[in-house]
N, CA, C and O atoms as a GROMACS GRO file, in nm:
protein
  440
    1UNK      N    1  -1.276  -0.083   3.183
    1UNK     CA    2  -1.346  -0.144   3.073
    1UNK      C    3  -1.266  -0.261   3.020
    1UNK      O    4  -1.144  -0.253   3.006
    2UNK      N    5  -1.338  -0.373   2.990
    2UNK     CA    6  -1.272  -0.485   2.924
    2UNK      C    7  -1.228  -0.457   2.790
    2UNK      O    8  -1.293  -0.381   2.718
    3UNK      N    9  -1.112  -0.518   2.746
    3UNK     CA   10  -1.066  -0.500   2.616
    3UNK      C   11  -1.137  -0.600   2.518
    3UNK      O   12  -1.174  -0.711   2.557
    4UNK      N   13  -1.153  -0.558   2.402
    4UNK     CA   14  -1.222  -0.640   2.293
    4UNK      C   15  -1.141  -0.770   2.273
    4UNK      O   16  -1.020  -0.773   2.295
    5UNK      N   17  -1.211  -0.876   2.230
    5UNK     CA   18  -1.150  -1.001   2.195
    5UNK      C   19  -1.177  -1.031   2.048
    5UNK      O   20  -1.284  -1.004   1.995
    6UNK      N   21  -1.074  -1.089   1.984
    6UNK     CA   22  -1.080  -1.133   1.851
    6UNK      C   23  -1.083  -1.278   1.842
    6UNK      O   24  -0.994  -1.345   1.896
    7UNK      N   25  -1.188  -1.337   1.773
    7UNK     CA   26  -1.201  -1.480   1.755
    7UNK      C   27  -1.127  -1.515   1.633
    7UNK      O   28  -1.157  -1.457   1.529
    8UNK      N   29  -1.028  -1.608   1.633
    8UNK     CA   30  -0.956  -1.649   1.519
    8UNK      C   31  -1.031  -1.750   1.437
    8UNK      O   32  -1.051  -1.865   1.477
    9UNK      N   33  -1.071  -1.702   1.322
    9UNK     CA   34  -1.160  -1.787   1.237
    9UNK      C   35  -1.060  -1.889   1.152
    9UNK      O   36  -0.941  -1.862   1.131
   10UNK      N   37  -1.114  -1.991   1.113
   10UNK     CA   38  -1.028  -2.095   1.043
   10UNK      C   39  -1.013  -2.030   0.892
   10UNK      O   40  -1.108  -1.995   0.823
   11UNK      N   41  -0.886  -2.021   0.859
   11UNK     CA   42  -0.844  -1.970   0.733
   11UNK      C   43  -0.886  -2.065   0.628
   11UNK      O   44  -0.877  -2.186   0.648
   12UNK      N   45  -0.934  -2.013   0.509
   12UNK     CA   46  -0.960  -2.093   0.395
   12UNK      C   47  -1.104  -2.147   0.398
   12UNK      O   48  -1.146  -2.210   0.301
   13UNK      N   49  -1.180  -2.126   0.504
   13UNK     CA   50  -1.318  -2.170   0.508
   13UNK      C   51  -1.414  -2.062   0.484
   13UNK      O   52  -1.403  -1.957   0.547
   14UNK      N   53  -1.515  -2.082   0.393
   14UNK     CA   54  -1.621  -1.988   0.359
   14UNK      C   55  -1.709  -1.971   0.477
   14UNK      O   56  -1.747  -2.066   0.545
   15UNK      N   57  -1.741  -1.844   0.500
   15UNK     CA   58  -1.852  -1.808   0.605
   15UNK      C   59  -1.958  -1.744   0.535
   15UNK      O   60  -1.943  -1.640   0.471
   16UNK      N   61  -2.067  -1.806   0.548
   16UNK     CA   62  -2.193  -1.757   0.473
   16UNK      C   63  -2.245  -1.626   0.535
   16UNK      O   64  -2.244  -1.614   0.658
   17UNK      N   65  -2.291  -1.524   0.454
   17UNK     CA   66  -2.340  -1.404   0.504
   17UNK      C   67  -2.447  -1.364   0.398
   17UNK      O   68  -2.460  -1.427   0.294
   18UNK      N   69  -2.521  -1.259   0.431
   18UNK     CA   70  -2.625  -1.214   0.345
   18UNK      C   71  -2.571  -1.191   0.206
   18UNK      O   72  -2.474  -1.117   0.190
   19UNK      N   73  -2.629  -1.252   0.103
   19UNK     CA   74  -2.599  -1.232  -0.043
   19UNK      C   75  -2.464  -1.296  -0.074
   19UNK      O   76  -2.414  -1.272  -0.184
   20UNK      N   77  -2.404  -1.369   0.006
   20UNK     CA   78  -2.276  -1.426  -0.034
   20UNK      C   79  -2.196  -1.494   0.072
   20UNK      O   80  -2.252  -1.564   0.156
   21UNK      N   81  -2.073  -1.476   0.071
   21UNK     CA   82  -1.976  -1.531   0.168
   21UNK      C   83  -1.851  -1.461   0.178
   21UNK      O   84  -1.815  -1.384   0.089
   22UNK      N   85  -1.776  -1.485   0.292
   22UNK     CA   86  -1.632  -1.430   0.295
   22UNK      C   87  -1.547  -1.542   0.347
   22UNK      O   88  -1.590  -1.634   0.417
   23UNK      N   89  -1.424  -1.527   0.307
   23UNK     CA   90  -1.324  -1.633   0.344
   23UNK      C   91  -1.202  -1.564   0.401
   23UNK      O   92  -1.128  -1.498   0.327
   24UNK      N   93  -1.179  -1.577   0.531
   24UNK     CA   94  -1.044  -1.529   0.584
   24UNK      C   95  -0.938  -1.622   0.529
   24UNK      O   96  -0.948  -1.745   0.535
   25UNK      N   97  -0.833  -1.555   0.474
   25UNK     CA   98  -0.729  -1.634   0.405
   25UNK      C   99  -0.602  -1.641   0.478
   25UNK      O  100  -0.525  -1.735   0.462
   26UNK      N  101  -0.577  -1.536   0.565
   26UNK     CA  102  -0.444  -1.531   0.627
   26UNK      C  103  -0.445  -1.442   0.754
   26UNK      O  104  -0.505  -1.334   0.746
   27UNK      N  105  -0.390  -1.473   0.856
   27UNK     CA  106  -0.362  -1.380   0.972
   27UNK      C  107  -0.225  -1.336   0.963
   27UNK      O  108  -0.134  -1.416   0.937
   28UNK      N  109  -0.206  -1.211   0.985
   28UNK     CA  110  -0.066  -1.158   0.987
   28UNK      C  111  -0.036  -1.072   1.104
   28UNK      O  112  -0.118  -0.989   1.141
   29UNK      N  113   0.078  -1.087   1.165
   29UNK     CA  114   0.126  -0.998   1.271
   29UNK      C  115   0.235  -0.912   1.225
   29UNK      O  116   0.332  -0.961   1.166
   30UNK      N  117   0.225  -0.781   1.250
   30UNK     CA  118   0.340  -0.694   1.208
   30UNK      C  119   0.380  -0.609   1.338
   30UNK      O  120   0.302  -0.585   1.431
   31UNK      N  121   0.500  -0.572   1.332
   31UNK     CA  122   0.559  -0.485   1.444
   31UNK      C  123   0.527  -0.335   1.400
   31UNK      O  124   0.545  -0.294   1.285
   32UNK      N  125   0.479  -0.262   1.497
   32UNK     CA  126   0.455  -0.121   1.473
   32UNK      C  127   0.488  -0.041   1.610
   32UNK      O  128   0.420  -0.058   1.711
   33UNK      N  129   0.589   0.040   1.607
   33UNK     CA  130   0.631   0.115   1.726
   33UNK      C  131   0.643   0.030   1.851
   33UNK      O  132   0.595   0.069   1.958
   34UNK      N  133   0.707  -0.089   1.838
   34UNK     CA  134   0.722  -0.169   1.952
   34UNK      C  135   0.606  -0.256   1.998
   34UNK      O  136   0.611  -0.320   2.103
   35UNK      N  137   0.509  -0.255   1.921
   35UNK     CA  138   0.379  -0.334   1.958
   35UNK      C  139   0.350  -0.424   1.834
   35UNK      O  140   0.386  -0.388   1.722
   36UNK      N  141   0.284  -0.542   1.856
   36UNK     CA  142   0.240  -0.620   1.745
   36UNK      C  143   0.091  -0.587   1.709
   36UNK      O  144   0.006  -0.574   1.797
   37UNK      N  145   0.065  -0.575   1.576
   37UNK     CA  146  -0.058  -0.554   1.525
   37UNK      C  147  -0.107  -0.677   1.456
   37UNK      O  148  -0.032  -0.743   1.385
   38UNK      N  149  -0.236  -0.711   1.475
   38UNK     CA  150  -0.291  -0.825   1.402
   38UNK      C  151  -0.383  -0.770   1.289
   38UNK      O  152  -0.467  -0.682   1.309
   39UNK      N  153  -0.361  -0.830   1.169
   39UNK     CA  154  -0.458  -0.801   1.062
   39UNK      C  155  -0.491  -0.933   0.993
   39UNK      O  156  -0.412  -1.028   0.996
   40UNK      N  157  -0.606  -0.936   0.932
   40UNK     CA  158  -0.653  -1.061   0.862
   40UNK      C  159  -0.686  -1.022   0.718
   40UNK      O  160  -0.752  -0.921   0.694
   41UNK      N  161  -0.641  -1.101   0.622
   41UNK     CA  162  -0.657  -1.083   0.483
   41UNK      C  163  -0.762  -1.182   0.439
   41UNK      O  164  -0.755  -1.301   0.471
   42UNK      N  165  -0.861  -1.131   0.363
   42UNK     CA  166  -0.959  -1.218   0.318
   42UNK      C  167  -1.015  -1.186   0.184
   42UNK      O  168  -0.975  -1.090   0.119
   43UNK      N  169  -1.112  -1.270   0.141
   43UNK     CA  170  -1.186  -1.251   0.012
   43UNK      C  171  -1.339  -1.243   0.050
   43UNK      O  172  -1.389  -1.324   0.128
   44UNK      N  173  -1.408  -1.144  -0.007
   44UNK     CA  174  -1.558  -1.142   0.004
   44UNK      C  175  -1.620  -1.158  -0.129
   44UNK      O  176  -1.571  -1.108  -0.230
   45UNK      N  177  -1.732  -1.229  -0.126
   45UNK     CA  178  -1.798  -1.256  -0.254
   45UNK      C  179  -1.955  -1.232  -0.239
   45UNK      O  180  -2.021  -1.284  -0.150
   46UNK      N  181  -2.002  -1.154  -0.329
   46UNK     CA  182  -2.149  -1.131  -0.335
   46UNK      C  183  -2.200  -1.209  -0.451
   46UNK      O  184  -2.163  -1.178  -0.564
   47UNK      N  185  -2.283  -1.310  -0.431
   47UNK     CA  186  -2.329  -1.391  -0.546
   47UNK      C  187  -2.482  -1.410  -0.557
   47UNK      O  188  -2.533  -1.476  -0.648
   48UNK      N  189  -2.553  -1.348  -0.457
   48UNK     CA  190  -2.699  -1.364  -0.466
   48UNK      C  191  -2.774  -1.234  -0.427
   48UNK      O  192  -2.871  -1.234  -0.352
   49UNK      N  193  -2.720  -1.124  -0.484
   49UNK     CA  194  -2.776  -0.999  -0.455
   49UNK      C  195  -2.876  -0.958  -0.575
   49UNK      O  196  -2.862  -0.999  -0.690
   50UNK      N  197  -2.970  -0.878  -0.536
   50UNK     CA  198  -3.058  -0.828  -0.648
   50UNK      C  199  -2.982  -0.722  -0.721
   50UNK      O  200  -3.031  -0.686  -0.829
   51UNK      N  201  -2.872  -0.665  -0.683
   51UNK     CA  202  -2.804  -0.560  -0.740
   51UNK      C  203  -2.684  -0.598  -0.818
   51UNK      O  204  -2.617  -0.510  -0.873
   52UNK      N  205  -2.652  -0.730  -0.827
   52UNK     CA  206  -2.538  -0.773  -0.903
   52UNK      C  207  -2.445  -0.868  -0.821
   52UNK      O  208  -2.475  -0.903  -0.707
   53UNK      N  209  -2.341  -0.905  -0.880
   53UNK     CA  210  -2.243  -0.998  -0.819
   53UNK      C  211  -2.104  -0.932  -0.817
   53UNK      O  212  -2.083  -0.833  -0.888
   54UNK      N  213  -2.014  -0.981  -0.743
   54UNK     CA  214  -1.874  -0.937  -0.740
   54UNK      C  215  -1.793  -0.992  -0.622
   54UNK      O  216  -1.846  -1.057  -0.532
   55UNK      N  217  -1.665  -0.964  -0.625
   55UNK     CA  218  -1.577  -1.019  -0.520
   55UNK      C  219  -1.466  -0.920  -0.508
   55UNK      O  220  -1.434  -0.849  -0.603
   56UNK      N  221  -1.404  -0.913  -0.387
   56UNK     CA  222  -1.292  -0.823  -0.357
   56UNK      C  223  -1.212  -0.869  -0.235
   56UNK      O  224  -1.267  -0.932  -0.144
   57UNK      N  225  -1.094  -0.840  -0.232
   57UNK     CA  226  -1.001  -0.860  -0.120
   57UNK      C  227  -1.037  -0.759  -0.007
   57UNK      O  228  -1.087  -0.650  -0.032
   58UNK      N  229  -1.010  -0.799   0.112
   58UNK     CA  230  -1.024  -0.700   0.230
   58UNK      C  231  -0.917  -0.729   0.328
   58UNK      O  232  -0.854  -0.835   0.331
   59UNK      N  233  -0.898  -0.626   0.409
   59UNK     CA  234  -0.814  -0.647   0.522
   59UNK      C  235  -0.885  -0.594   0.645
   59UNK      O  236  -0.933  -0.481   0.642
   60UNK      N  237  -0.893  -0.671   0.754
   60UNK     CA  238  -0.953  -0.633   0.881
   60UNK      C  239  -0.840  -0.620   0.984
   60UNK      O  240  -0.755  -0.708   0.994
   61UNK      N  241  -0.840  -0.512   1.058
   61UNK     CA  242  -0.741  -0.485   1.154
   61UNK      C  243  -0.815  -0.487   1.292
   61UNK      O  244  -0.883  -0.391   1.328
   62UNK      N  245  -0.800  -0.600   1.366
   62UNK     CA  246  -0.860  -0.588   1.502
   62UNK      C  247  -0.784  -0.500   1.592
   62UNK      O  248  -0.846  -0.434   1.675
   63UNK      N  249  -0.649  -0.493   1.582
   63UNK     CA  250  -0.574  -0.406   1.661
   63UNK      C  251  -0.448  -0.456   1.719
   63UNK      O  252  -0.397  -0.558   1.673
   64UNK      N  253  -0.396  -0.393   1.816
   64UNK     CA  254  -0.269  -0.435   1.884
   64UNK      C  255  -0.302  -0.552   1.963
   64UNK      O  256  -0.407  -0.557   2.027
   65UNK      N  257  -0.212  -0.654   1.962
   65UNK     CA  258  -0.219  -0.777   2.039
   65UNK      C  259  -0.179  -0.756   2.181
   65UNK      O  260  -0.067  -0.716   2.212
   66UNK      N  261  -0.279  -0.785   2.271
   66UNK     CA  262  -0.251  -0.767   2.417
   66UNK      C  263  -0.220  -0.901   2.477
   66UNK      O  264  -0.131  -0.914   2.560
   67UNK      N  265  -0.298  -1.005   2.433
   67UNK     CA  266  -0.285  -1.142   2.485
   67UNK      C  267  -0.311  -1.232   2.369
   67UNK      O  268  -0.426  -1.243   2.327
   68UNK      N  269  -0.211  -1.296   2.316
   68UNK     CA  270  -0.232  -1.388   2.194
   68UNK      C  271  -0.290  -1.516   2.228
   68UNK      O  272  -0.234  -1.588   2.311
   69UNK      N  273  -0.402  -1.551   2.168
   69UNK     CA  274  -0.472  -1.675   2.179
   69UNK      C  275  -0.472  -1.732   2.327
   69UNK      O  276  -0.427  -1.842   2.359
   70UNK      N  277  -0.528  -1.645   2.407
   70UNK     CA  278  -0.521  -1.671   2.552
   70UNK      C  279  -0.633  -1.764   2.597
   70UNK      O  280  -0.630  -1.808   2.712
   71UNK      N  281  -0.731  -1.797   2.513
   71UNK     CA  282  -0.833  -1.895   2.547
   71UNK      C  283  -0.901  -1.945   2.429
   71UNK      O  284  -0.877  -1.895   2.319
   72UNK      N  285  -0.986  -2.045   2.443
   72UNK     CA  286  -1.070  -2.098   2.330
   72UNK      C  287  -1.210  -2.073   2.364
   72UNK      O  288  -1.245  -2.084   2.482
   73UNK      N  289  -1.295  -2.041   2.273
   73UNK     CA  290  -1.435  -2.024   2.293
   73UNK      C  291  -1.517  -2.154   2.285
   73UNK      O  292  -1.457  -2.258   2.259
   74UNK      N  293  -1.646  -2.155   2.304
   74UNK     CA  294  -1.731  -2.270   2.304
   74UNK      C  295  -1.724  -2.350   2.180
   74UNK      O  296  -1.749  -2.470   2.185
   75UNK      N  297  -1.688  -2.286   2.061
   75UNK     CA  298  -1.671  -2.358   1.937
   75UNK      C  299  -1.537  -2.411   1.920
   75UNK      O  300  -1.509  -2.475   1.818
   76UNK      N  301  -1.452  -2.390   2.011
   76UNK     CA  302  -1.310  -2.445   1.999
   76UNK      C  303  -1.211  -2.358   1.928
   76UNK      O  304  -1.100  -2.399   1.897
   77UNK      N  305  -1.256  -2.229   1.903
   77UNK     CA  306  -1.174  -2.130   1.820
   77UNK      C  307  -1.091  -2.051   1.921
   77UNK      O  308  -1.138  -2.013   2.028
   78UNK      N  309  -0.964  -2.029   1.881
   78UNK     CA  310  -0.879  -1.950   1.968
   78UNK      C  311  -0.922  -1.807   1.972
   78UNK      O  312  -0.974  -1.755   1.873
   79UNK      N  313  -0.902  -1.739   2.085
   79UNK     CA  314  -0.945  -1.603   2.103
   79UNK      C  315  -0.826  -1.528   2.157
   79UNK      O  316  -0.755  -1.578   2.245
   80UNK      N  317  -0.803  -1.408   2.107
   80UNK     CA  318  -0.700  -1.312   2.154
   80UNK      C  319  -0.758  -1.186   2.203
   80UNK      O  320  -0.860  -1.138   2.154
   81UNK      N  321  -0.692  -1.130   2.301
   81UNK     CA  322  -0.737  -0.998   2.350
   81UNK      C  323  -0.658  -0.894   2.271
   81UNK      O  324  -0.537  -0.903   2.252
   82UNK      N  325  -0.740  -0.788   2.224
   82UNK     CA  326  -0.678  -0.697   2.141
   82UNK      C  327  -0.707  -0.544   2.187
   82UNK      O  328  -0.799  -0.523   2.267
   83UNK      N  329  -0.635  -0.448   2.140
   83UNK     CA  330  -0.660  -0.312   2.174
   83UNK      C  331  -0.684  -0.243   2.034
   83UNK      O  332  -0.588  -0.236   1.958
   84UNK      N  333  -0.797  -0.195   1.998
   84UNK     CA  334  -0.818  -0.131   1.867
   84UNK      C  335  -0.717  -0.012   1.848
   84UNK      O  336  -0.670   0.053   1.941
   85UNK      N  337  -0.690   0.006   1.722
   85UNK     CA  338  -0.588   0.121   1.697
   85UNK      C  339  -0.676   0.245   1.687
   85UNK      O  340  -0.743   0.263   1.585
   86UNK      N  341  -0.678   0.326   1.781
   86UNK     CA  342  -0.762   0.446   1.777
   86UNK      C  343  -0.696   0.581   1.732
   86UNK      O  344  -0.762   0.678   1.694
   87UNK      N  345  -0.560   0.580   1.739
   87UNK     CA  346  -0.486   0.698   1.693
   87UNK      C  347  -0.492   0.714   1.544
   87UNK      O  348  -0.466   0.618   1.472
   88UNK      N  349  -0.527   0.832   1.495
   88UNK     CA  350  -0.544   0.852   1.351
   88UNK      C  351  -0.409   0.837   1.278
   88UNK      O  352  -0.400   0.774   1.173
   89UNK      N  353  -0.312   0.893   1.332
   89UNK     CA  354  -0.168   0.878   1.266
   89UNK      C  355  -0.132   0.735   1.260
   89UNK      O  356  -0.084   0.693   1.155
   90UNK      N  357  -0.150   0.650   1.367
   90UNK     CA  358  -0.108   0.517   1.372
   90UNK      C  359  -0.190   0.440   1.269
   90UNK      O  360  -0.136   0.355   1.198
   91UNK      N  361  -0.320   0.468   1.259
   91UNK     CA  362  -0.399   0.398   1.157
   91UNK      C  363  -0.350   0.435   1.017
   91UNK      O  364  -0.340   0.344   0.934
   92UNK      N  365  -0.318   0.556   0.985
   92UNK     CA  366  -0.263   0.589   0.853
   92UNK      C  367  -0.131   0.520   0.830
   92UNK      O  368  -0.110   0.467   0.720
   93UNK      N  369  -0.044   0.516   0.921
   93UNK     CA  370   0.084   0.449   0.905
   93UNK      C  371   0.078   0.295   0.894
   93UNK      O  372   0.152   0.234   0.816
   94UNK      N  373  -0.010   0.236   0.972
   94UNK     CA  374  -0.037   0.093   0.968
   94UNK      C  375  -0.106   0.057   0.828
   94UNK      O  376  -0.072  -0.040   0.761
   95UNK      N  377  -0.203   0.142   0.794
   95UNK     CA  378  -0.269   0.121   0.659
   95UNK      C  379  -0.168   0.119   0.546
   95UNK      O  380  -0.173   0.037   0.454
   96UNK      N  381  -0.068   0.222   0.558
   96UNK     CA  382   0.024   0.226   0.450
   96UNK      C  383   0.114   0.092   0.440
   96UNK      O  384   0.139   0.034   0.335
   97UNK      N  385   0.157   0.057   0.558
   97UNK     CA  386   0.237  -0.067   0.565
   97UNK      C  387   0.164  -0.184   0.503
   97UNK      O  388   0.221  -0.259   0.423
   98UNK      N  389   0.035  -0.201   0.541
   98UNK     CA  390  -0.047  -0.316   0.497
   98UNK      C  391  -0.075  -0.297   0.343
   98UNK      O  392  -0.066  -0.396   0.270
   99UNK      N  393  -0.104  -0.182   0.292
   99UNK     CA  394  -0.125  -0.158   0.148
   99UNK      C  395  -0.003  -0.199   0.069
   99UNK      O  396  -0.014  -0.259  -0.037
  100UNK      N  397   0.114  -0.165   0.122
  100UNK     CA  398   0.246  -0.193   0.049
  100UNK      C  399   0.263  -0.348   0.046
  100UNK      O  400   0.309  -0.405  -0.054
  101UNK      N  401   0.225  -0.414   0.158
  101UNK     CA  402   0.251  -0.554   0.168
  101UNK      C  403   0.141  -0.639   0.092
  101UNK      O  404   0.172  -0.744   0.035
  102UNK      N  405   0.021  -0.593   0.095
  102UNK     CA  406  -0.098  -0.677   0.043
  102UNK      C  407  -0.152  -0.622  -0.088
  102UNK      O  408  -0.209  -0.700  -0.164
  103UNK      N  409  -0.139  -0.499  -0.117
  103UNK     CA  410  -0.196  -0.438  -0.239
  103UNK      C  411  -0.342  -0.454  -0.238
  103UNK      O  412  -0.401  -0.483  -0.342
  104UNK      N  413  -0.406  -0.437  -0.122
  104UNK     CA  414  -0.553  -0.431  -0.103
  104UNK      C  415  -0.591  -0.299  -0.046
  104UNK      O  416  -0.552  -0.267   0.066
  105UNK      N  417  -0.666  -0.222  -0.118
  105UNK     CA  418  -0.701  -0.090  -0.061
  105UNK      C  419  -0.813  -0.087   0.040
  105UNK      O  420  -0.831   0.013   0.110
  106UNK      N  421  -0.894  -0.199   0.051
  106UNK     CA  422  -1.004  -0.203   0.149
  106UNK      C  423  -0.955  -0.249   0.283
  106UNK      O  424  -0.945  -0.370   0.307
  107UNK      N  425  -0.922  -0.155   0.372
  107UNK     CA  426  -0.869  -0.183   0.506
  107UNK      C  427  -0.975  -0.138   0.616
  107UNK      O  428  -1.007  -0.019   0.618
  108UNK      N  429  -1.021  -0.214   0.692
  108UNK     CA  430  -1.107  -0.177   0.804
  108UNK      C  431  -1.045  -0.191   0.941
  108UNK      O  432  -0.994  -0.297   0.975
  109UNK      N  433  -1.048  -0.089   1.016
  109UNK     CA  434  -1.000  -0.097   1.156
  109UNK      C  435  -1.124  -0.109   1.251
  109UNK      O  436  -1.232  -0.053   1.233
  110UNK      N  437  -1.093  -0.186   1.350
  110UNK     CA  438  -1.199  -0.193   1.463
  110UNK      C  439  -1.200  -0.069   1.534
  110UNK      O  440  -1.277  -0.052   1.629
   0.00000   0.00000   0.00000
């Protein structure tokens, strides 16, 4: 089975979505048990919803880096091959490391 790929979005640029936008702000690589983990810190904004407005920080964890920026896609964005973090204990430990570094409780793993 092919490994998932993560497309590196331009940091600081708003990306439109339903009812608002999100902005990837920073990509971070951390060491965990001899492997590098990629996570992305960003801000999401809901500004045109029937239910209200709001904003919050988020962290997205694509996973362990297998091949860093090994190609570019048709839009000229770098693409890395990753392995999602599937082990529950590893997710908990990585989540704790990220929460201490970022103070953002919303962490999503692929």
